[in-house]
PDB file of N, H, CA, C and O in Angstrom:
ATOM      1  N   MET A   1      26.649 126.199 202.360  1.00  0.00           N
ATOM      2  CA  MET A   1      26.495 127.500 202.551  1.00  0.00           C
ATOM      3  C   MET A   1      27.514 128.385 201.845  1.00  0.00           C
ATOM      4  O   MET A   1      28.648 127.982 201.588  1.00  0.00           O
ATOM      5  N   THR A   2      27.061 129.639 201.531  1.00  0.00           N
ATOM      6  H   THR A   2      26.139 129.967 201.740  1.00  0.00           H
ATOM      7  CA  THR A   2      28.136 130.488 200.914  1.00  0.00           C
ATOM      8  C   THR A   2      28.465 131.588 201.954  1.00  0.00           C
ATOM      9  O   THR A   2      27.602 132.244 202.538  1.00  0.00           O
ATOM     10  N   SER A   3      29.696 131.711 202.111  1.00  0.00           N
ATOM     11  H   SER A   3      30.396 131.178 201.636  1.00  0.00           H
ATOM     12  CA  SER A   3      30.234 132.830 203.067  1.00  0.00           C
ATOM     13  C   SER A   3      30.024 134.208 202.423  1.00  0.00           C
ATOM     14  O   SER A   3      29.988 134.427 201.212  1.00  0.00           O
ATOM     15  N   GLN A   4      29.887 135.133 203.447  1.00  0.00           N
ATOM     16  H   GLN A   4      29.917 134.955 204.430  1.00  0.00           H
ATOM     17  CA  GLN A   4      29.866 136.303 203.126  1.00  0.00           C
ATOM     18  C   GLN A   4      31.120 137.188 202.806  1.00  0.00           C
ATOM     19  O   GLN A   4      32.072 137.070 203.577  1.00  0.00           O
ATOM     20  N   PRO A   5      31.221 137.989 201.844  1.00  0.00           N
ATOM     21  CA  PRO A   5      32.551 138.474 201.454  1.00  0.00           C
ATOM     22  C   PRO A   5      32.961 139.388 202.569  1.00  0.00           C
ATOM     23  O   PRO A   5      32.044 140.005 203.110  1.00  0.00           O
ATOM     24  N   LYS A   6      34.118 139.571 202.983  1.00  0.00           N
ATOM     25  H   LYS A   6      34.863 139.070 202.544  1.00  0.00           H
ATOM     26  CA  LYS A   6      34.480 140.376 204.008  1.00  0.00           C
ATOM     27  C   LYS A   6      34.634 141.958 203.544  1.00  0.00           C
ATOM     28  O   LYS A   6      35.271 142.340 202.562  1.00  0.00           O
ATOM     29  N   PRO A   7      34.029 142.646 204.315  1.00  0.00           N
ATOM     30  CA  PRO A   7      33.878 144.039 204.052  1.00  0.00           C
ATOM     31  C   PRO A   7      35.621 144.709 203.839  1.00  0.00           C
ATOM     32  O   PRO A   7      36.615 144.431 204.510  1.00  0.00           O
ATOM     33  N   HIS A   8      35.524 145.444 202.922  1.00  0.00           N
ATOM     34  H   HIS A   8      34.717 145.670 202.377  1.00  0.00           H
ATOM     35  CA  HIS A   8      36.941 146.051 202.761  1.00  0.00           C
ATOM     36  C   HIS A   8      37.144 147.152 203.730  1.00  0.00           C
ATOM     37  O   HIS A   8      36.308 148.033 203.928  1.00  0.00           O
ATOM     38  N   ARG A   9      38.304 147.065 204.331  1.00  0.00           N
ATOM     39  H   ARG A   9      38.984 146.350 204.170  1.00  0.00           H
ATOM     40  CA  ARG A   9      38.754 148.020 205.389  1.00  0.00           C
ATOM     41  C   ARG A   9      39.329 149.243 204.598  1.00  0.00           C
ATOM     42  O   ARG A   9      40.005 149.105 203.578  1.00  0.00           O
ATOM     43  N   ILE A  10      39.054 150.259 205.063  1.00  0.00           N
ATOM     44  H   ILE A  10      38.504 150.371 205.891  1.00  0.00           H
ATOM     45  CA  ILE A  10      39.588 151.588 204.692  1.00  0.00           C
ATOM     46  C   ILE A  10      40.900 151.698 205.338  1.00  0.00           C
ATOM     47  O   ILE A  10      41.001 151.498 206.549  1.00  0.00           O
ATOM     48  N   GLN A  11      41.897 151.998 204.623  1.00  0.00           N
ATOM     49  H   GLN A  11      41.815 152.161 203.639  1.00  0.00           H
ATOM     50  CA  GLN A  11      43.268 152.542 205.389  1.00  0.00           C
ATOM     51  C   GLN A  11      43.158 154.041 205.561  1.00  0.00           C
ATOM     52  O   GLN A  11      43.273 154.810 204.607  1.00  0.00           O
ATOM     53  N   LEU A  12      42.940 154.422 206.757  1.00  0.00           N
ATOM     54  H   LEU A  12      42.846 153.797 207.532  1.00  0.00           H
ATOM     55  CA  LEU A  12      42.745 156.057 207.075  1.00  0.00           C
ATOM     56  C   LEU A  12      43.915 156.837 206.620  1.00  0.00           C
ATOM     57  O   LEU A  12      43.839 157.669 205.716  1.00  0.00           O
ATOM     58  N   PHE A  13      45.080 156.531 207.314  1.00  0.00           N
ATOM     59  H   PHE A  13      45.141 155.855 208.049  1.00  0.00           H
ATOM     60  CA  PHE A  13      46.318 157.208 207.133  1.00  0.00           C
ATOM     61  C   PHE A  13      46.545 157.668 205.696  1.00  0.00           C
ATOM     62  O   PHE A  13      46.763 158.862 205.489  1.00  0.00           O
ATOM     63  N   PRO A  14      46.510 156.862 204.772  1.00  0.00           N
ATOM     64  CA  PRO A  14      46.926 157.514 203.300  1.00  0.00           C
ATOM     65  C   PRO A  14      45.785 158.454 202.843  1.00  0.00           C
ATOM     66  O   PRO A  14      45.969 159.374 202.047  1.00  0.00           O
ATOM     67  N   VAL A  15      44.513 158.133 203.443  1.00  0.00           N
ATOM     68  H   VAL A  15      44.364 157.385 204.089  1.00  0.00           H
ATOM     69  CA  VAL A  15      43.401 159.174 203.019  1.00  0.00           C
ATOM     70  C   VAL A  15      43.645 160.531 203.512  1.00  0.00           C
ATOM     71  O   VAL A  15      43.768 161.506 202.771  1.00  0.00           O
ATOM     72  N   LEU A  16      43.710 160.558 204.799  1.00  0.00           N
ATOM     73  H   LEU A  16      43.609 159.766 205.401  1.00  0.00           H
ATOM     74  CA  LEU A  16      43.934 161.954 205.438  1.00  0.00           C
ATOM     75  C   LEU A  16      45.187 162.473 205.253  1.00  0.00           C
ATOM     76  O   LEU A  16      45.264 163.702 205.237  1.00  0.00           O
ATOM     77  N   GLY A  17      46.460 161.657 205.070  1.00  0.00           N
ATOM     78  H   GLY A  17      46.398 160.659 205.082  1.00  0.00           H
ATOM     79  CA  GLY A  17      47.671 162.190 204.632  1.00  0.00           C
ATOM     80  C   GLY A  17      47.643 162.853 203.321  1.00  0.00           C
ATOM     81  O   GLY A  17      48.276 163.898 203.177  1.00  0.00           O
ATOM     82  N   GLY A  18      46.947 162.330 202.318  1.00  0.00           N
ATOM     83  H   GLY A  18      46.433 161.481 202.435  1.00  0.00           H
ATOM     84  CA  GLY A  18      46.820 162.873 200.937  1.00  0.00           C
ATOM     85  C   GLY A  18      45.907 164.035 201.131  1.00  0.00           C
ATOM     86  O   GLY A  18      46.196 165.018 200.449  1.00  0.00           O
ATOM     87  N   LEU A  19      44.884 164.137 201.900  1.00  0.00           N
ATOM     88  H   LEU A  19      44.650 163.338 202.455  1.00  0.00           H
ATOM     89  CA  LEU A  19      44.108 165.357 202.086  1.00  0.00           C
ATOM     90  C   LEU A  19      45.053 166.553 202.609  1.00  0.00           C
ATOM     91  O   LEU A  19      45.021 167.693 202.145  1.00  0.00           O
ATOM     92  N   VAL A  20      45.813 166.161 203.538  1.00  0.00           N
ATOM     93  H   VAL A  20      45.839 165.235 203.915  1.00  0.00           H
ATOM     94  CA  VAL A  20      46.708 167.168 204.280  1.00  0.00           C
ATOM     95  C   VAL A  20      47.873 167.838 203.059  1.00  0.00           C
ATOM     96  O   VAL A  20      48.160 169.032 202.967  1.00  0.00           O
ATOM     97  N   PHE A  21      48.428 166.704 202.182  1.00  0.00           N
ATOM     98  H   PHE A  21      48.195 165.734 202.257  1.00  0.00           H
ATOM     99  CA  PHE A  21      49.180 167.435 201.332  1.00  0.00           C
ATOM    100  C   PHE A  21      48.406 168.104 200.204  1.00  0.00           C
ATOM    101  O   PHE A  21      48.946 169.008 199.566  1.00  0.00           O
ATOM    102  N   LEU A  22      47.118 167.688 199.917  1.00  0.00           N
ATOM    103  H   LEU A  22      46.679 166.954 200.435  1.00  0.00           H
ATOM    104  CA  LEU A  22      46.512 168.351 198.878  1.00  0.00           C
ATOM    105  C   LEU A  22      46.039 169.942 199.441  1.00  0.00           C
ATOM    106  O   LEU A  22      46.054 170.914 198.685  1.00  0.00           O
ATOM    107  N   VAL A  23      45.674 170.013 200.706  1.00  0.00           N
ATOM    108  H   VAL A  23      45.661 169.224 201.319  1.00  0.00           H
ATOM    109  CA  VAL A  23      45.605 171.439 201.210  1.00  0.00           C
ATOM    110  C   VAL A  23      46.673 172.218 201.166  1.00  0.00           C
ATOM    111  O   VAL A  23      46.555 173.434 201.014  1.00  0.00           O
ATOM    112  N   VAL A  24      48.012 171.538 201.312  1.00  0.00           N
ATOM    113  H   VAL A  24      48.108 170.550 201.436  1.00  0.00           H
ATOM    114  CA  VAL A  24      49.100 172.311 201.318  1.00  0.00           C
ATOM    115  C   VAL A  24      49.445 172.738 199.748  1.00  0.00           C
ATOM    116  O   VAL A  24      49.957 173.837 199.539  1.00  0.00           O
ATOM    117  N   GLY A  25      49.180 171.926 198.769  1.00  0.00           N
ATOM    118  H   GLY A  25      48.764 171.032 198.939  1.00  0.00           H
ATOM    119  CA  GLY A  25      49.212 172.229 197.495  1.00  0.00           C
ATOM    120  C   GLY A  25      48.487 173.259 197.034  1.00  0.00           C
ATOM    121  O   GLY A  25      48.934 174.026 196.181  1.00  0.00           O
ATOM    122  N   VAL A  26      47.222 173.381 197.588  1.00  0.00           N
ATOM    123  H   VAL A  26      46.858 172.758 198.281  1.00  0.00           H
ATOM    124  CA  VAL A  26      46.217 174.384 197.212  1.00  0.00           C
ATOM    125  C   VAL A  26      46.630 175.633 197.724  1.00  0.00           C
ATOM    126  O   VAL A  26      46.368 176.646 197.075  1.00  0.00           O
ATOM    127  N   LEU A  27      47.285 175.712 198.875  1.00  0.00           N
ATOM    128  H   LEU A  27      47.498 174.889 199.402  1.00  0.00           H
ATOM    129  CA  LEU A  27      47.897 176.832 199.561  1.00  0.00           C
ATOM    130  C   LEU A  27      49.000 177.296 198.671  1.00  0.00           C
ATOM    131  O   LEU A  27      49.044 178.505 198.442  1.00  0.00           O
ATOM    132  N   TYR A  28      49.782 176.616 198.204  1.00  0.00           N
ATOM    133  H   TYR A  28      49.747 175.634 198.390  1.00  0.00           H
ATOM    134  CA  TYR A  28      51.044 177.138 197.558  1.00  0.00           C
ATOM    135  C   TYR A  28      50.592 177.492 196.030  1.00  0.00           C
ATOM    136  O   TYR A  28      51.304 178.201 195.318  1.00  0.00           O
ATOM    137  N   LEU A  29      49.282 176.911 195.555  1.00  0.00           N
ATOM    138  H   LEU A  29      48.704 176.335 196.133  1.00  0.00           H
ATOM    139  CA  LEU A  29      48.749 177.416 194.245  1.00  0.00           C
ATOM    140  C   LEU A  29      48.302 178.882 194.485  1.00  0.00           C
ATOM    141  O   LEU A  29      48.580 179.735 193.642  1.00  0.00           O
ATOM    142  N   LEU A  30      47.566 179.222 195.695  1.00  0.00           N
ATOM    143  H   LEU A  30      47.340 178.530 196.380  1.00  0.00           H
ATOM    144  CA  LEU A  30      46.992 180.344 195.824  1.00  0.00           C
ATOM    145  C   LEU A  30      48.127 181.399 196.075  1.00  0.00           C
ATOM    146  O   LEU A  30      48.052 182.579 195.733  1.00  0.00           O
ATOM    147  N   GLN A  31      49.212 180.800 196.734  1.00  0.00           N
ATOM    148  H   GLN A  31      49.272 179.842 197.012  1.00  0.00           H
ATOM    149  CA  GLN A  31      50.184 181.811 196.803  1.00  0.00           C
ATOM    150  C   GLN A  31      50.700 182.172 195.610  1.00  0.00           C
ATOM    151  O   GLN A  31      51.009 183.357 195.475  1.00  0.00           O
ATOM    152  N   ALA A  32      50.901 181.258 194.517  1.00  0.00           N
ATOM    153  H   ALA A  32      50.651 180.296 194.627  1.00  0.00           H
ATOM    154  CA  ALA A  32      51.396 181.556 193.229  1.00  0.00           C
ATOM    155  C   ALA A  32      50.661 182.389 192.378  1.00  0.00           C
ATOM    156  O   ALA A  32      51.150 183.128 191.522  1.00  0.00           O
ATOM    157  N   ALA A  33      49.318 182.232 192.669  1.00  0.00           N
ATOM    158  H   ALA A  33      48.921 181.633 193.364  1.00  0.00           H
ATOM    159  CA  ALA A  33      48.235 183.202 191.862  1.00  0.00           C
ATOM    160  C   ALA A  33      48.207 184.666 192.573  1.00  0.00           C
ATOM    161  O   ALA A  33      47.622 185.648 192.114  1.00  0.00           O
ATOM    162  N   GLY A  34      48.910 184.625 193.715  1.00  0.00           N
ATOM    163  H   GLY A  34      49.385 183.828 194.088  1.00  0.00           H
ATOM    164  CA  GLY A  34      48.901 186.085 194.346  1.00  0.00           C
ATOM    165  C   GLY A  34      47.666 186.173 195.300  1.00  0.00           C
ATOM    166  O   GLY A  34      47.441 187.283 195.781  1.00  0.00           O
ATOM    167  N   VAL A  35      46.903 185.217 195.607  1.00  0.00           N
ATOM    168  H   VAL A  35      47.086 184.315 195.216  1.00  0.00           H
ATOM    169  CA  VAL A  35      45.800 185.375 196.448  1.00  0.00           C
ATOM    170  C   VAL A  35      46.081 185.302 197.910  1.00  0.00           C
ATOM    171  O   VAL A  35      45.501 186.008 198.736  1.00  0.00           O
ATOM    172  N   LEU A  36      46.894 184.517 198.163  1.00  0.00           N
ATOM    173  H   LEU A  36      47.366 183.944 197.493  1.00  0.00           H
ATOM    174  CA  LEU A  36      47.291 184.223 199.610  1.00  0.00           C
ATOM    175  C   LEU A  36      48.868 184.527 199.800  1.00  0.00           C
ATOM    176  O   LEU A  36      49.589 184.626 198.807  1.00  0.00           O
ATOM    177  N   HIS A  37      49.270 184.642 200.838  1.00  0.00           N
ATOM    178  H   HIS A  37      48.684 184.562 201.644  1.00  0.00           H
ATOM    179  CA  HIS A  37      50.667 184.778 201.160  1.00  0.00           C
ATOM    180  C   HIS A  37      51.003 183.908 202.201  1.00  0.00           C
ATOM    181  O   HIS A  37      51.409 184.441 203.234  1.00  0.00           O
ATOM    182  N   PRO A  38      50.921 182.624 202.160  1.00  0.00           N
ATOM    183  CA  PRO A  38      51.402 181.861 203.421  1.00  0.00           C
ATOM    184  C   PRO A  38      53.022 181.726 203.402  1.00  0.00           C
ATOM    185  O   PRO A  38      53.644 181.613 202.346  1.00  0.00           O
ATOM    186  N   THR A  39      53.610 181.750 204.623  1.00  0.00           N
ATOM    187  H   THR A  39      53.104 181.841 205.481  1.00  0.00           H
ATOM    188  CA  THR A  39      54.952 181.493 204.669  1.00  0.00           C
ATOM    189  C   THR A  39      55.146 179.980 205.029  1.00  0.00           C
ATOM    190  O   THR A  39      54.314 179.237 205.551  1.00  0.00           O
ATOM    191  N   SER A  40      56.448 179.679 204.630  1.00  0.00           N
ATOM    192  H   SER A  40      57.124 180.282 204.206  1.00  0.00           H
ATOM    193  CA  SER A  40      56.786 178.225 205.088  1.00  0.00           C
ATOM    194  C   SER A  40      56.903 178.021 206.808  1.00  0.00           C
ATOM    195  O   SER A  40      56.845 176.975 207.454  1.00  0.00           O
ATOM    196  N   ARG A  41      57.058 179.186 207.196  1.00  0.00           N
ATOM    197  H   ARG A  41      57.105 180.036 206.672  1.00  0.00           H
ATOM    198  CA  ARG A  41      57.038 179.114 208.697  1.00  0.00           C
ATOM    199  C   ARG A  41      55.819 178.710 209.344  1.00  0.00           C
ATOM    200  O   ARG A  41      55.857 178.230 210.477  1.00  0.00           O
ATOM    201  N   VAL A  42      54.619 178.883 208.648  1.00  0.00           N
ATOM    202  H   VAL A  42      54.588 179.273 207.727  1.00  0.00           H
ATOM    203  CA  VAL A  42      53.166 178.618 208.872  1.00  0.00           C
ATOM    204  C   VAL A  42      52.789 177.279 208.357  1.00  0.00           C
ATOM    205  O   VAL A  42      52.218 176.417 209.025  1.00  0.00           O
ATOM    206  N   VAL A  43      53.159 177.172 207.098  1.00  0.00           N
ATOM    207  H   VAL A  43      53.623 177.872 206.555  1.00  0.00           H
ATOM    208  CA  VAL A  43      52.619 175.974 206.375  1.00  0.00           C
ATOM    209  C   VAL A  43      53.171 174.549 206.852  1.00  0.00           C
ATOM    210  O   VAL A  43      52.472 173.553 207.041  1.00  0.00           O
ATOM    211  N   LEU A  44      54.653 174.647 207.021  1.00  0.00           N
ATOM    212  H   LEU A  44      55.221 175.456 206.868  1.00  0.00           H
ATOM    213  CA  LEU A  44      55.195 173.321 207.398  1.00  0.00           C
ATOM    214  C   LEU A  44      54.861 173.033 208.649  1.00  0.00           C
ATOM    215  O   LEU A  44      54.610 171.838 208.798  1.00  0.00           O
ATOM    216  N   PRO A  45      54.758 173.733 209.674  1.00  0.00           N
ATOM    217  CA  PRO A  45      54.407 173.122 210.927  1.00  0.00           C
ATOM    218  C   PRO A  45      52.736 172.627 211.041  1.00  0.00           C
ATOM    219  O   PRO A  45      52.352 171.705 211.761  1.00  0.00           O
ATOM    220  N   LEU A  46      51.826 173.495 210.126  1.00  0.00           N
ATOM    221  H   LEU A  46      52.138 174.243 209.541  1.00  0.00           H
ATOM    222  CA  LEU A  46      50.578 172.860 210.092  1.00  0.00           C
ATOM    223  C   LEU A  46      50.430 171.619 209.424  1.00  0.00           C
ATOM    224  O   LEU A  46      49.552 170.822 209.753  1.00  0.00           O
ATOM    225  N   GLU A  47      51.307 171.385 208.422  1.00  0.00           N
ATOM    226  H   GLU A  47      52.020 172.033 208.154  1.00  0.00           H
ATOM    227  CA  GLU A  47      51.393 170.212 207.564  1.00  0.00           C
ATOM    228  C   GLU A  47      51.938 169.214 208.471  1.00  0.00           C
ATOM    229  O   GLU A  47      51.361 168.132 208.368  1.00  0.00           O
ATOM    230  N   ALA A  48      52.820 169.248 209.280  1.00  0.00           N
ATOM    231  H   ALA A  48      53.289 170.128 209.364  1.00  0.00           H
ATOM    232  CA  ALA A  48      53.373 168.410 210.223  1.00  0.00           C
ATOM    233  C   ALA A  48      52.272 167.869 211.254  1.00  0.00           C
ATOM    234  O   ALA A  48      52.059 166.685 211.518  1.00  0.00           O
ATOM    235  N   ALA A  49      51.673 168.897 211.736  1.00  0.00           N
ATOM    236  H   ALA A  49      51.846 169.858 211.522  1.00  0.00           H
ATOM    237  CA  ALA A  49      50.582 168.803 212.593  1.00  0.00           C
ATOM    238  C   ALA A  49      49.355 168.091 212.119  1.00  0.00           C
ATOM    239  O   ALA A  49      48.594 167.460 212.852  1.00  0.00           O
ATOM    240  N   GLY A  50      49.225 168.256 210.758  1.00  0.00           N
ATOM    241  H   GLY A  50      49.843 168.769 210.163  1.00  0.00           H
ATOM    242  CA  GLY A  50      48.095 167.347 210.182  1.00  0.00           C
ATOM    243  C   GLY A  50      48.466 165.905 209.950  1.00  0.00           C
ATOM    244  O   GLY A  50      47.590 165.040 209.934  1.00  0.00           O
ATOM    245  N   LEU A  51      49.539 165.667 209.797  1.00  0.00           N
ATOM    246  H   LEU A  51      50.250 166.370 209.810  1.00  0.00           H
ATOM    247  CA  LEU A  51      50.108 164.291 209.371  1.00  0.00           C
ATOM    248  C   LEU A  51      50.124 163.624 210.809  1.00  0.00           C
ATOM    249  O   LEU A  51      49.880 162.425 210.947  1.00  0.00           O
ATOM    250  N   VAL A  52      50.451 164.531 211.964  1.00  0.00           N
ATOM    251  H   VAL A  52      50.649 165.505 211.852  1.00  0.00           H
ATOM    252  CA  VAL A  52      50.288 163.474 213.113  1.00  0.00           C
ATOM    253  C   VAL A  52      49.014 163.293 213.648  1.00  0.00           C
ATOM    254  O   VAL A  52      48.783 162.322 214.368  1.00  0.00           O
ATOM    255  N   LEU A  53      48.028 164.249 213.335  1.00  0.00           N
ATOM    256  H   LEU A  53      48.216 165.038 212.750  1.00  0.00           H
ATOM    257  CA  LEU A  53      46.497 164.073 213.694  1.00  0.00           C
ATOM    258  C   LEU A  53      46.076 163.016 212.799  1.00  0.00           C
ATOM    259  O   LEU A  53      45.210 162.271 213.258  1.00  0.00           O
ATOM    260  N   ALA A  54      46.506 162.769 211.574  1.00  0.00           N
ATOM    261  H   ALA A  54      47.209 163.374 211.201  1.00  0.00           H
ATOM    262  CA  ALA A  54      46.068 161.631 210.561  1.00  0.00           C
ATOM    263  C   ALA A  54      46.585 160.590 211.246  1.00  0.00           C
ATOM    264  O   ALA A  54      45.794 159.656 211.373  1.00  0.00           O
ATOM    265  N   ALA A  55      47.720 160.430 211.760  1.00  0.00           N
ATOM    266  H   ALA A  55      48.363 161.188 211.657  1.00  0.00           H
ATOM    267  CA  ALA A  55      48.208 159.018 212.410  1.00  0.00           C
ATOM    268  C   ALA A  55      47.489 158.631 213.480  1.00  0.00           C
ATOM    269  O   ALA A  55      47.204 157.459 213.726  1.00  0.00           O
ATOM    270  N   LEU A  56      47.102 159.813 214.296  1.00  0.00           N
ATOM    271  H   LEU A  56      47.333 160.765 214.096  1.00  0.00           H
ATOM    272  CA  LEU A  56      46.422 159.455 215.552  1.00  0.00           C
ATOM    273  C   LEU A  56      45.002 158.816 215.343  1.00  0.00           C
ATOM    274  O   LEU A  56      44.537 157.880 215.993  1.00  0.00           O
ATOM    275  N   PHE A  57      44.407 159.494 214.323  1.00  0.00           N
ATOM    276  H   PHE A  57      44.786 160.254 213.795  1.00  0.00           H
ATOM    277  CA  PHE A  57      42.823 159.171 214.082  1.00  0.00           C
ATOM    278  C   PHE A  57      43.016 157.885 213.336  1.00  0.00           C
ATOM    279  O   PHE A  57      42.117 157.061 213.501  1.00  0.00           O
ATOM    280  N   SER A  58      44.071 157.526 212.497  1.00  0.00           N
ATOM    281  H   SER A  58      44.801 158.196 212.363  1.00  0.00           H
ATOM    282  CA  SER A  58      44.168 156.201 211.899  1.00  0.00           C
ATOM    283  C   SER A  58      44.382 155.262 212.822  1.00  0.00           C
ATOM    284  O   SER A  58      43.803 154.187 212.670  1.00  0.00           O
ATOM    285  N   ALA A  59      45.222 155.448 213.932  1.00  0.00           N
ATOM    286  H   ALA A  59      45.693 156.321 214.055  1.00  0.00           H
ATOM    287  CA  ALA A  59      45.564 154.451 214.921  1.00  0.00           C
ATOM    288  C   ALA A  59      44.372 154.125 215.903  1.00  0.00           C
ATOM    289  O   ALA A  59      44.193 152.961 216.262  1.00  0.00           O
ATOM    290  N   GLY A  60      43.619 155.070 216.303  1.00  0.00           N
ATOM    291  H   GLY A  60      43.764 156.015 216.011  1.00  0.00           H
ATOM    292  CA  GLY A  60      42.437 154.977 216.830  1.00  0.00           C
ATOM    293  C   GLY A  60      41.277 154.336 216.084  1.00  0.00           C
ATOM    294  O   GLY A  60      40.399 153.833 216.785  1.00  0.00           O
ATOM    295  N   TYR A  61      41.155 154.286 214.836  1.00  0.00           N
ATOM    296  H   TYR A  61      41.868 154.695 214.266  1.00  0.00           H
ATOM    297  CA  TYR A  61      40.213 153.963 214.005  1.00  0.00           C
ATOM    298  C   TYR A  61      40.681 152.224 213.615  1.00  0.00           C
ATOM    299  O   TYR A  61      39.872 151.322 213.397  1.00  0.00           O
ATOM    300  N   SER A  62      41.896 152.121 213.610  1.00  0.00           N
ATOM    301  H   SER A  62      42.553 152.854 213.787  1.00  0.00           H
ATOM    302  CA  SER A  62      42.505 150.712 213.329  1.00  0.00           C
ATOM    303  C   SER A  62      42.307 149.899 214.803  1.00  0.00           C
ATOM    304  O   SER A  62      41.881 148.744 214.818  1.00  0.00           O
ATOM    305  N   ARG A  63      42.615 150.528 215.870  1.00  0.00           N
ATOM    306  H   ARG A  63      42.962 151.466 215.858  1.00  0.00           H
ATOM    307  CA  ARG A  63      42.312 149.766 217.169  1.00  0.00           C
ATOM    308  C   ARG A  63      40.958 149.384 217.424  1.00  0.00           C
ATOM    309  O   ARG A  63      40.681 148.283 217.902  1.00  0.00           O
ATOM    310  N   ARG A  64      39.928 150.421 217.066  1.00  0.00           N
ATOM    311  H   ARG A  64      40.153 151.314 216.677  1.00  0.00           H
ATOM    312  CA  ARG A  64      38.368 150.174 217.539  1.00  0.00           C
ATOM    313  C   ARG A  64      37.956 149.128 216.396  1.00  0.00           C
ATOM    314  O   ARG A  64      37.198 148.261 216.833  1.00  0.00           O
ATOM    315  N   SER A  65      38.259 149.006 215.099  1.00  0.00           N
ATOM    316  H   SER A  65      38.874 149.710 214.745  1.00  0.00           H
ATOM    317  CA  SER A  65      37.880 148.138 214.330  1.00  0.00           C
ATOM    318  C   SER A  65      38.312 146.680 214.533  1.00  0.00           C
ATOM    319  O   SER A  65      37.636 145.698 214.226  1.00  0.00           O
ATOM    320  N   ARG A  66      39.750 146.671 215.191  1.00  0.00           N
ATOM    321  H   ARG A  66      40.299 147.468 215.440  1.00  0.00           H
ATOM    322  CA  ARG A  66      40.326 145.399 215.607  1.00  0.00           C
ATOM    323  C   ARG A  66      39.589 144.968 216.975  1.00  0.00           C
ATOM    324  O   ARG A  66      39.554 143.776 217.283  1.00  0.00           O
ATOM    325  N   THR A  67      39.114 145.763 217.633  1.00  0.00           N
ATOM    326  H   THR A  67      39.141 146.731 217.384  1.00  0.00           H
ATOM    327  CA  THR A  67      38.321 145.324 218.832  1.00  0.00           C
ATOM    328  C   THR A  67      37.063 144.941 218.471  1.00  0.00           C
ATOM    329  O   THR A  67      36.660 143.932 219.049  1.00  0.00           O
ATOM    330  N   ARG A  68      36.234 145.509 217.591  1.00  0.00           N
ATOM    331  H   ARG A  68      36.561 146.329 217.121  1.00  0.00           H
ATOM    332  CA  ARG A  68      35.050 145.011 217.146  1.00  0.00           C
ATOM    333  C   ARG A  68      35.092 143.572 216.654  1.00  0.00           C
ATOM    334  O   ARG A  68      34.273 142.705 216.957  1.00  0.00           O
ATOM    335  N   ARG A  69      36.454 143.381 215.627  1.00  0.00           N
ATOM    336  H   ARG A  69      37.119 144.086 215.381  1.00  0.00           H
ATOM    337  CA  ARG A  69      36.545 142.041 214.934  1.00  0.00           C
ATOM    338  C   ARG A  69      36.779 140.923 215.878  1.00  0.00           C
ATOM    339  O   ARG A  69      36.452 139.757 215.657  1.00  0.00           O
ATOM    340  N   ASP A  70      37.445 141.417 217.083  1.00  0.00           N
ATOM    341  H   ASP A  70      37.711 142.364 217.262  1.00  0.00           H
ATOM    342  CA  ASP A  70      37.825 140.362 217.913  1.00  0.00           C
ATOM    343  C   ASP A  70      36.601 139.882 218.820  1.00  0.00           C
ATOM    344  O   ASP A  70      36.440 138.707 219.150  1.00  0.00           O
ATOM    345  N   ARG A  71      35.710 140.992 219.204  1.00  0.00           N
ATOM    346  H   ARG A  71      35.841 141.947 218.936  1.00  0.00           H
ATOM    347  CA  ARG A  71      34.606 140.744 219.778  1.00  0.00           C
ATOM    348  C   ARG A  71      33.564 139.770 218.950  1.00  0.00           C
ATOM    349  O   ARG A  71      32.874 138.894 219.471  1.00  0.00           O
ATOM    350  N   SER A  72      33.595 140.097 217.589  1.00  0.00           N
ATOM    351  H   SER A  72      34.155 140.809 217.165  1.00  0.00           H
ATOM    352  CA  SER A  72      32.723 139.301 216.759  1.00  0.00           C
ATOM    353  C   SER A  72      33.095 137.833 216.609  1.00  0.00           C
ATOM    354  O   SER A  72      32.281 136.920 216.466  1.00  0.00           O
ATOM    355  N   GLN A  73      34.355 137.717 216.656  1.00  0.00           N
ATOM    356  H   GLN A  73      35.016 138.458 216.773  1.00  0.00           H
ATOM    357  CA  GLN A  73      35.013 136.328 216.524  1.00  0.00           C
ATOM    358  C   GLN A  73      34.583 135.544 217.842  1.00  0.00           C
ATOM    359  O   GLN A  73      34.118 134.406 217.776  1.00  0.00           O
ATOM    360  N   ALA A  74      34.745 136.136 218.890  1.00  0.00           N
ATOM    361  H   ALA A  74      35.123 137.061 218.943  1.00  0.00           H
ATOM    362  CA  ALA A  74      34.608 135.637 220.169  1.00  0.00           C
ATOM    363  C   ALA A  74      33.081 135.186 220.304  1.00  0.00           C
ATOM    364  O   ALA A  74      32.806 134.149 220.907  1.00  0.00           O
ATOM    365  N   SER A  75      32.239 135.870 219.815  1.00  0.00           N
ATOM    366  H   SER A  75      32.462 136.713 219.325  1.00  0.00           H
ATOM    367  CA  SER A  75      30.984 135.594 219.901  1.00  0.00           C
ATOM    368  C   SER A  75      30.484 134.411 218.986  1.00  0.00           C
ATOM    369  O   SER A  75      29.560 133.673 219.326  1.00  0.00           O
ATOM    370  N   SER A  76      31.159 134.292 217.820  1.00  0.00           N
ATOM    371  H   SER A  76      31.911 134.891 217.544  1.00  0.00           H
ATOM    372  CA  SER A  76      30.727 133.403 216.887  1.00  0.00           C
ATOM    373  C   SER A  76      31.658 132.065 217.221  1.00  0.00           C
ATOM    374  O   SER A  76      31.638 131.144 216.405  1.00  0.00           O
ATOM    375  N   ASP A  77      32.357 131.973 218.249  1.00  0.00           N
ATOM    376  H   ASP A  77      32.374 132.721 218.912  1.00  0.00           H
ATOM    377  CA  ASP A  77      33.057 130.702 218.753  1.00  0.00           C
ATOM    378  C   ASP A  77      32.269 130.230 219.746  1.00  0.00           C
ATOM    379  O   ASP A  77      32.531 129.080 220.099  1.00  0.00           O
ATOM    380  N   ARG A  78      31.297 130.830 220.352  1.00  0.00           N
ATOM    381  H   ARG A  78      31.084 131.765 220.065  1.00  0.00           H
ATOM    382  CA  ARG A  78      30.605 130.198 221.522  1.00  0.00           C
ATOM    383  C   ARG A  78      29.599 129.230 220.965  1.00  0.00           C
ATOM    384  O   ARG A  78      28.889 128.571 221.725  1.00  0.00           O
TER     385      ARG A  78
END
């Protein structure tokens, strides 16, 4: 029998962290264009909060997928 290939797991933190930095970059581009006037007092705490949320979502996603994997291995061992 041939074994099925393992599904590729997405690493969520780099994806969400990259999106946070992309948003911050766009905010600074809009500031340079004169469209928005965000201050670093607002942007930097929002960036830090976004990274913390990304880490929490990533940890929850990792834990949930690990639990599913453990359950499927336990059922196949029976």
